[in-house]
N, C-alpha and C positions, 0 to 999 in steps of 0.2 A: 134101560129106561123100563121100567114096570108098566105092564099093560095087563088088563084083567083076560086078554084073549087075544087071538090074532086077527079079530075082525073090530075090535074097540082100539082107537088109536089113544096114544099115552098121553098124560096131561102135558108133558112137553109139545107136543103136537097141536093141542088145542091152543096152548100158549102161544106158540109160534102162529098158529093160522089167524089169532084175533090181533094178534100185534101186525101182522102182514096186511089184514083189513083194514085197521087203524091208520096205516102207512098210506096205504092205497086211499081211504076215504079221504086224510087230510090234505093229499096232493089233489084230489080232484076237487075238494072245494077251493083250496087256495090256488090253484091253477098254477102257481110258479115255484114255489117252495121246494117241490121235489120230494121224493121218499127217502128217508133215513138208508132203507135196505138198498137203493140204487146208488146214491151219492156216496155212499162207504163202502161200495162194492161188496156187501156181506155176503152175497151167493157164493162168490169166488173166494172170499176170505172162510168161509165155514165148511168148504169142499161140497157146494151143491151143484157144480158146473155140469155134471153129469145127469143130475136129476131132474125129472118132469115135476114141476112144481105148480101146475095146473095154470087158470085163469090168471092173469098179471101176476104171477108167482107167488099168490097168496094160498096155496094148497087146494082150492076150490075145485072139486072134480075129481080128486086123486083116490083112487081105489085102495083097498086096505093094504095091498103089498107096497104100495107106491109111498103112502103116508108112513107104515112101519120102518122103511128101509131109509129114510131121510138122515143125513148126517145131523142132527141137531147139536147144537154146541153144549157144554156143560151149562147146568142150571144156573151159575152166576151171570154168564155171559148172555144168557137167553133171557133171564129176568133184566138184565141192565138193558139191553135193546127193548123189549116189551114196556118197560117204565118210561124210557124216552119217547117212543112212539106214542102210548097214553097220553103223557103229557102233552105233546106237540098237537095231537088230534083234539084232546081237551081245548087247548088255546083257542085253535082254528076254530071250533064249534064254540067255546065260549065268546068269542069277539064279532059272531057273525051278528049281524041285524036283521030285522024282521024282513027287509028287502031280501037280503041274502038268502033266506030260508025260501023264498019263492023263485028264486034265479035257477034257470034250467041248466043242467051239465048232461053231457052223454055217459050213461051207465049202462052197465051191464044189468040185466035183469032176467033170471034164469038162462036160456040159453041165446039170448037175445041180446042186442044193443037198442036202447031206446033213450030218449028225451027224458029226463025225470027232475022234479024239483029237489034242490038239495036237502029241505026239510025231510022230504020222504027216505033219502038215502041215509040221512041222519039216525032217522026212526029205526029203519031196517038194521043198520049197523048196531043199534042198541038192543033190538030183539035178537039178532044174530048172536051178539056176544051172550046174552043172558042166556040162550040155549047150551052155550059152549062152557059158560061158568056151571050151570046144573050138572052137565056131565062131568066136569071136573070134580065136583063136589059129590056125585054119587061113586067116581073112582076112590076118591079119598075115603069114603065110607065104606066102600069095598075091602080097601086095606086096614080096616078098623083104625083110621085116623078119624079126629074130630075136627071140625073148626068149619070155614066157610073158604070159598075159594077167591074171595076178596080181599082178604088180609094175608 
């Protein structure tokens, strides 16, 4: 897996991390559908059983060495998981009513748990993903590749 240096996570890590957050978010919002990651046992299937995966197994809080040592699957497997998770999260968010946006859930913010409105959680997720997409696009450019991370 290509990375620009040992302190920059790979593109694959960024994608996995964004997908894990989308999976976590859709479960938090829906409350009952579960995460694809958990229901399909992907941590076990991908060989993550000995890995520290950070908060909610999303990669949040991992240091450079931990993120670099994750046994991420081949590109097609990772992309397939990400596509399914993003579609599920998009569906859950897209079917929410205005009342749903104001419903509170228990969410982690920084290092502590707090009550948050779902709308705020969705906006935080979108900001978070945009940051990672920017990092991915930068890494593509450093490799001399053109294009965006969203296609």
